[in-house]
C-alpha positions, 0 to 999 in steps of 0.5 A: 903147787908148781915146780921148776927145775934149774940146772946151772953150769956151763958144761950143762949149757954147753952140752958137754955135760948130759943133765941127768939131775933135772930128769931126776929130780922130775921123776921124784917132785911129780912122784910126791905130787908136785907137778914140774912144769918147766925145766931151764938151764944156764951158765955159770955168769952170775947176773943171768943166773939172779936174773933167771931165779927173779923171773922163776920166783914169779910163776913157781911154788918151788924151784929146786937149782942144781949145781954152782955150790963148789969151792972154785971161783965159777962156782956162783950159785950162792952169790947168784941167790943172794942177788936175786934175794936182795941180801948179802952173803956171809960165813954161816957157822952151820954151812962152815961146821958141814965143810969141816966135818967132812974133812975131818972125816977124810984126815984133810986139811981144808983150804981157804977155797973150802971155806968159800962154801960156806958163805951162803945169803943171809937168813939161809937154812942150810941143808946138811950134805952127808956126803961132800963138802957143799952144804946146800942152802934153802931161801924164799925169794918173792913167792917162791921156795927155791932148794939150791942142791951141789950138781953131783949127782949123788950129793944132789940125790941124797939131798933131795930125798933127805932135806927136799921131798921131806919139806915139800910133804910138810908144806902141802901137807892134807893137800898133797897130790899123787902122781903115777904114770901107767905104761902098756908096752905094744908091738906091731902096730905103728905110733898113729895107729895106736894113738888112734886106738887109744884116743878115747881114754881120756874121755872115757877115764877123766882124768887120765892123760894119754902120752904116746912114746916110740922105742923102737920096735916098740910103742908105749902107750902111758897113761898119766894121772893126779888125785889127792887119793893113791887108792883111788888113783891106782884104780882109775889107771888099773881100769884105763888100763884094761880099756886101753888093752882091750883097744890094742887087742893082741899088740899089747905085750906088757902091762907093766 
């Protein structure tokens, strides 16, 4: 299963705000066997956003979208999703109850602009937001399953782990893959030499991929693996790690 991540918002596109959401989403998807193949960022232009959604739907099985679900006029993700899906926006009673429940809990009046958050593409599945006013939703565009989550990080994280990950695990079923990364930290070798000494690991252990990261004054050797059997994957990465350690010798300062 291949996935893409789409971050929306002019503040992300312009660099005014750092996109930490995409990194978190990618890590969680990979941990649960979903291969992330691309990250994309667009601003708040609804036509560009709709076109981007349609483009992603032609190549990805899954896409997680963050941002654009708020109450202001520049929050246009639902509008763009409806356009890409070819349906109308409509007031969703379940989504409206989500918004109203939040305001009742804090004994605050709900404004008309917050009611806007309950207008979703016709036929969308509502994703309950337990910590904010913006309900998420899921729709299918062409062959892709799209999950729309708020851009507020703590809201997004709760909903990713509460809705998206369980949905994807059910979808994958017995075909679910496990992804792991093993990191070996070295000191005293330049990156080029560490790479040369580690280069044979992919041939020695098929299915293991090698990556290096310079984090001065250390060089991290990373081993990436995917397998349908978690125990087999852990064993393979452990073996590959011992092979790397033998190649790098005294320069290894940590294997975990």
